[in-house]
C-alpha positions as CSV (number, residue, x, y, z in Angstrom):
1,M,55.1,0.1,24.9
2,I,55.7,-1.6,21.5
3,D,57.5,0.5,19.0
4,R,56.6,0.4,15.2
5,R,59.6,-1.7,14.3
6,T,58.6,-4.4,16.8
7,L,55.0,-4.3,15.5
8,L,56.1,-4.8,11.9
9,A,58.5,-7.6,12.8
10,G,55.7,-9.3,14.7
11,T,53.3,-8.9,11.8
12,V,55.8,-10.4,9.4
13,A,56.4,-13.3,11.8
14,S,52.7,-13.9,12.2
15,A,52.3,-14.1,8.4
16,A,55.2,-16.5,8.1
17,M,53.8,-18.7,10.8
18,G,50.5,-18.8,8.9
19,G,48.0,-18.2,11.8
20,S,46.9,-21.4,13.3
21,A,43.2,-20.4,13.7
22,L,43.0,-20.1,9.9
23,G,44.4,-23.6,9.4
24,Q,47.1,-22.2,7.2
25,T,50.1,-24.2,6.1
26,P,53.4,-22.3,5.9
27,T,54.8,-22.3,2.4
28,N,56.5,-19.7,0.1
29,R,55.1,-16.2,0.0
30,G,51.9,-16.0,-2.1
31,T,51.0,-19.7,-1.8
32,V,49.7,-20.0,1.7
33,Q,46.9,-22.6,2.0
34,T,43.6,-21.6,3.6
35,G,41.8,-24.9,4.0
36,P,41.4,-26.3,0.5
37,F,41.8,-22.9,-1.2
38,P,45.3,-21.7,-2.3
39,L,46.1,-18.1,-1.8
40,P,46.5,-16.6,-5.3
41,Q,50.0,-16.1,-6.6
42,G,51.5,-12.8,-5.5
43,F,49.3,-12.3,-2.5
44,E,50.4,-12.4,1.2
45,R,48.1,-12.8,4.1
46,F,48.5,-11.9,7.8
47,P,46.3,-11.6,10.8
48,I,45.3,-8.1,12.0
49,W,45.3,-8.8,15.7
50,P,48.2,-10.2,17.7
51,G,46.7,-13.4,19.2
52,K,43.0,-13.8,19.2
53,A,40.5,-11.2,18.0
54,P,38.9,-9.2,20.9
55,G,35.7,-10.4,22.6
56,G,35.7,-13.9,21.4
57,E,35.2,-15.7,24.7
58,H,31.7,-17.0,23.8
59,V,32.3,-17.5,20.0
60,R,31.8,-21.1,19.1
61,V,31.6,-20.9,15.3
62,Q,34.1,-22.5,12.9
63,E,35.6,-20.5,10.1
64,V,34.9,-21.9,6.6
65,E,35.8,-20.9,3.1
66,T,33.6,-22.0,0.2
67,L,33.1,-21.1,-3.5
68,R,31.0,-18.0,-4.1
69,R,29.1,-19.9,-6.8
70,P,29.1,-23.5,-7.9
71,D,30.9,-22.5,-11.2
72,S,33.5,-20.3,-9.4
73,G,37.2,-20.9,-9.7
74,P,39.4,-21.3,-6.7
75,D,40.2,-17.6,-6.5
76,D,36.5,-16.8,-6.0
77,G,36.0,-17.9,-2.4
78,V,33.8,-16.6,0.3
79,F,34.4,-16.8,4.0
80,A,31.7,-17.4,6.7
81,H,32.0,-17.4,10.5
82,V,35.3,-15.5,10.4
83,T,37.3,-16.1,13.6
84,T,40.7,-14.8,12.4
85,P,40.4,-11.4,10.7
86,T,43.2,-10.9,8.1
87,L,44.6,-8.5,5.6
88,T,45.7,-10.0,2.2
89,L,48.4,-7.8,0.6
90,L,49.0,-7.5,-3.1
91,R,52.0,-5.3,-4.1
92,P,52.1,-3.4,-7.4
93,A,55.4,-5.2,-8.3
94,S,53.5,-8.5,-8.1
95,V,51.6,-7.6,-11.2
96,G,54.5,-5.9,-12.9
97,A,53.4,-2.4,-12.1
98,R,55.4,0.6,-10.7
99,P,54.3,1.7,-7.2
100,N,52.6,5.1,-7.1
101,G,53.2,5.8,-3.4
102,A,49.6,5.1,-2.3
103,A,47.6,2.2,-0.9
104,M,44.0,0.9,-0.9
105,L,42.1,-1.0,1.8
106,L,39.4,-3.1,0.1
107,I,36.3,-4.2,2.1
108,P,34.4,-6.9,0.3
109,G,30.6,-7.4,0.7
110,G,28.5,-10.4,1.6
111,G,25.4,-9.2,3.5
112,Y,27.2,-9.3,6.8
113,S,26.8,-13.1,6.7
114,R,29.9,-13.8,4.6
115,V,32.8,-12.0,3.0
116,A,33.4,-12.3,-0.8
117,I,37.1,-12.1,-0.5
118,G,37.8,-13.2,-4.1
119,H,35.2,-11.3,-6.1
120,E,35.5,-8.0,-4.3
121,G,39.0,-8.5,-2.8
122,Y,41.5,-10.3,-5.0
123,N,40.0,-9.3,-8.4
124,V,39.8,-5.6,-7.5
125,A,43.2,-5.7,-5.9
126,R,44.7,-6.9,-9.2
127,R,43.1,-4.0,-11.1
128,L,44.2,-1.4,-8.6
129,A,47.7,-2.9,-8.1
130,A,48.2,-2.6,-11.9
131,A,47.6,1.1,-11.4
132,G,50.3,1.3,-8.8
133,Y,48.5,0.9,-5.5
134,A,49.5,-1.5,-2.7
135,C,46.2,-3.3,-2.0
136,F,45.0,-4.8,1.3
137,S,41.8,-7.0,1.2
138,L,40.1,-7.2,4.6
139,L,38.6,-10.4,5.9
140,Y,36.4,-9.1,8.8
141,R,34.4,-10.7,11.6
142,L,30.6,-11.0,11.2
143,P,28.1,-9.6,13.7
144,G,26.0,-12.6,14.2
145,D,28.7,-15.0,15.4
146,G,28.6,-14.2,19.1
147,W,31.4,-11.6,19.5
148,A,31.2,-9.4,22.6
149,A,31.2,-6.3,20.4
150,G,28.1,-7.5,18.5
151,A,27.4,-5.1,15.6
152,E,30.6,-3.3,16.3
153,A,32.9,-6.3,15.6
154,P,33.3,-5.6,11.9
155,L,34.0,-1.9,12.7
156,Q,36.7,-3.0,15.2
157,D,38.4,-5.0,12.4
158,A,38.0,-2.1,9.8
159,Q,39.5,0.4,12.2
160,R,42.4,-1.9,13.0
161,A,43.0,-2.7,9.3
162,L,43.1,1.0,8.3
163,R,45.6,1.7,11.1
164,L,47.7,-1.3,10.1
165,A,47.7,-0.1,6.4
166,R,49.0,3.2,7.6
167,A,51.5,1.7,10.0
168,L,53.0,-0.5,7.2
169,A,53.5,2.5,4.9
170,L,57.2,2.9,5.6
171,R,58.0,-0.8,5.0
172,E,55.8,-1.0,1.9
173,H,57.1,2.3,0.4
174,Y,53.9,4.4,0.2
175,D,52.7,7.5,2.1
176,A,50.6,6.7,5.2
177,N,48.5,9.8,4.3
178,R,47.7,8.4,0.9
179,V,45.6,5.4,2.0
180,G,42.1,5.0,0.5
181,V,39.2,2.8,1.4
182,I,36.8,1.0,-1.0
183,G,33.8,-1.0,0.1
184,F,31.3,-3.1,-1.7
185,S,27.6,-3.8,-0.8
186,A,27.6,-4.5,3.0
187,G,31.3,-3.8,2.8
188,G,30.3,-0.4,1.5
189,H,28.3,0.1,4.7
190,L,31.3,-0.8,6.7
191,A,33.6,1.4,4.5
192,A,31.1,4.3,5.0
193,W,30.9,3.6,8.8
194,L,34.7,3.7,8.9
195,T,35.2,6.9,6.9
196,S,32.1,9.0,7.0
197,R,31.6,9.4,10.7
198,A,33.7,11.0,13.3
199,P,36.0,8.2,14.6
200,V,35.0,6.6,17.8
201,E,37.4,4.2,19.4
202,S,35.8,0.7,19.2
203,Y,38.5,-1.2,21.0
204,K,41.3,-0.7,23.4
205,A,44.7,0.1,21.9
206,I,47.1,-2.8,21.9
207,D,50.3,-1.8,20.1
208,A,52.0,1.0,18.1
209,A,49.7,0.6,15.1
210,D,46.8,1.9,17.3
211,R,48.6,5.3,17.6
212,E,47.7,5.8,13.9
213,P,44.7,8.0,13.2
214,I,41.5,6.4,11.8
215,K,41.8,8.5,8.7
216,A,41.5,7.7,5.0
217,A,42.5,10.0,2.1
218,V,39.7,9.0,-0.2
219,A,36.7,6.6,0.0
220,A,34.6,4.7,-2.5
221,Y,31.3,3.0,-1.8
222,I,30.3,0.6,-4.6
223,Y,26.6,-0.5,-4.7
224,P,26.7,0.2,-0.9
225,V,24.2,-0.7,1.8
226,I,23.7,2.6,3.5
227,Q,20.2,2.8,5.1
228,M,18.9,0.6,7.9
229,E,15.5,2.2,8.0
230,G,12.8,3.0,5.4
231,P,11.6,1.2,2.3
232,F,15.0,0.8,0.6
233,V,16.7,-1.4,3.2
234,H,18.6,-4.5,2.3
235,T,16.8,-6.6,4.9
236,G,19.4,-9.4,5.0
237,S,22.2,-7.0,6.0
238,R,20.1,-5.3,8.6
239,T,19.0,-8.6,10.1
240,Q,22.6,-9.8,10.3
241,L,23.8,-6.5,11.8
242,L,21.0,-5.6,14.1
243,G,18.9,-8.7,14.6
244,P,15.4,-9.5,13.4
245,E,13.5,-6.7,15.3
246,P,15.7,-3.7,15.8
247,T,14.3,-0.6,17.4
248,A,13.7,2.6,15.3
249,E,16.5,4.3,17.2
250,R,18.9,1.5,16.5
251,M,18.0,1.4,12.8
252,R,18.5,5.2,12.5
253,T,21.8,5.0,14.4
254,Y,23.3,2.5,11.8
255,S,21.9,4.4,8.8
256,L,25.0,6.0,7.4
257,D,23.3,8.8,5.6
258,Q,22.8,10.1,9.1
259,D,25.6,11.9,11.1
260,V,28.0,12.4,8.2
261,S,31.1,14.1,9.5
262,A,32.5,17.3,8.1
263,E,35.9,15.4,8.1
264,T,34.8,12.8,5.6
265,P,37.3,12.4,2.8
266,P,36.3,12.8,-0.8
267,V,33.8,10.0,-1.7
268,F,33.2,8.1,-5.0
269,L,29.9,6.3,-5.4
270,A,28.9,3.8,-8.1
271,H,25.6,1.9,-8.4
272,A,23.4,0.2,-11.0
273,I,19.9,1.6,-11.3
274,D,18.5,-1.9,-11.8
275,D,20.1,-3.3,-8.6
276,P,17.5,-5.8,-7.3
277,A,19.1,-6.4,-3.9
278,V,20.4,-3.0,-2.7
279,P,18.2,-0.2,-4.2
280,V,20.0,2.6,-5.8
281,E,18.3,4.9,-3.3
282,N,21.0,3.9,-0.8
283,S,23.6,5.7,-2.9
284,L,21.3,8.6,-3.6
285,A,20.7,9.1,0.1
286,M,24.4,9.0,0.8
287,L,25.1,11.5,-2.1
288,A,22.5,13.9,-0.6
289,A,24.1,13.6,2.9
290,L,27.6,14.2,1.6
291,R,26.5,17.2,-0.5
292,A,24.8,18.7,2.6
293,R,28.2,18.5,4.3
294,K,30.0,19.9,1.3
295,I,32.1,16.8,1.0
296,P,33.8,16.4,-2.5
297,T,31.7,13.7,-4.1
298,E,31.2,12.0,-7.4
299,C,28.4,9.5,-8.2
300,H,28.0,7.3,-11.2
301,L,24.6,5.6,-11.8
302,F,24.6,2.9,-14.5
303,E,21.5,1.9,-16.4
304,T,22.2,-1.9,-15.9
305,G,24.5,-4.1,-14.0
306,G,22.4,-5.5,-11.2
307,H,24.0,-6.1,-7.8
308,G,27.6,-7.2,-7.0
309,F,29.0,-6.5,-10.5
310,G,32.5,-6.1,-9.2
311,L,34.8,-6.3,-12.2
312,V,32.5,-8.5,-14.4
313,A,33.0,-7.4,-18.0
314,P,30.3,-5.7,-20.0
315,P,27.6,-6.2,-21.2
316,A,26.8,-8.0,-17.9
317,A,28.1,-5.1,-15.8
318,P,29.2,-1.5,-16.0
319,A,33.0,-2.1,-16.3
320,P,34.1,1.6,-16.5
321,W,33.8,2.3,-12.7
322,P,37.5,1.4,-11.9
323,D,38.8,3.8,-14.5
324,L,36.4,6.5,-13.2
325,F,37.4,5.9,-9.6
326,L,41.1,6.1,-10.5
327,Q,40.6,9.4,-12.2
328,F,38.7,10.6,-9.1
329,A,41.5,9.4,-6.8
330,K,44.2,11.1,-8.9
331,R,42.3,14.4,-8.8
332,H,42.5,14.2,-5.1
333,A,46.2,13.3,-5.1
334,I,45.8,9.7,-4.2
């Protein structure tokens, strides 16, 4: 049995070695190269699994990072065909902030076909780190790449990441019981899957971190994909997750407004009414399900903003959501 100290030492060692499957070049902390993209200053990345991710015997894809848009800067990368899931840590001290004793796990979106690690990871991490949170941005595997777990592969990574965030609390000087989860778009589906259902073990325990509970103190679903059935589905996310012709039973199973657990932590929702990609009805359905379970919930619907607004400044997007979320988190002692 591996104790926690051994686990943490191994995690640090893995980060220092850089993770060969990512093609990383060891350099000083915060400047690790991932292909042609430098890791932004102050960030530290490490793999979430010791060795290879589970169930990859028949995976033949090659991980790649590209720009989210042609005019994006180097911090605005997206990953596709993820083979080495990672967490990228930003400490409050890295942005000149005083730690508040809590942490956030960020789950970027990308329609389950890619992961927008810059837009909904690094950018949001900077904002929340400035408020005192240690921030972990999750790069997770995608369900269409041949993993043995299929649709459950992203959930395996999310469960492992939450457990690691809790296991690292002592080293990083925050409370393991004050770890929140924030997900965006398809990452919002994954965040809701992780936090709003009774935990079901999706992989075999491998080390001390897996003794941590799959439990968050607060959750936020930002313009989330929730439903996999009905007229308000984001078809791209459903196709990537469940295939082109899922059964009615399978669609219902992966619709997260179904089977909400009474143990769901307090939930914050934010969505633009004019979202052309993921209809606002996804958040409304989740709001109704949470209220039916009497889960403490707050929902903000913005007149404009479209989809994927992240931290884009107004008038292009509804910028106040981070402040609203921080107030919500503080009310719930996070």
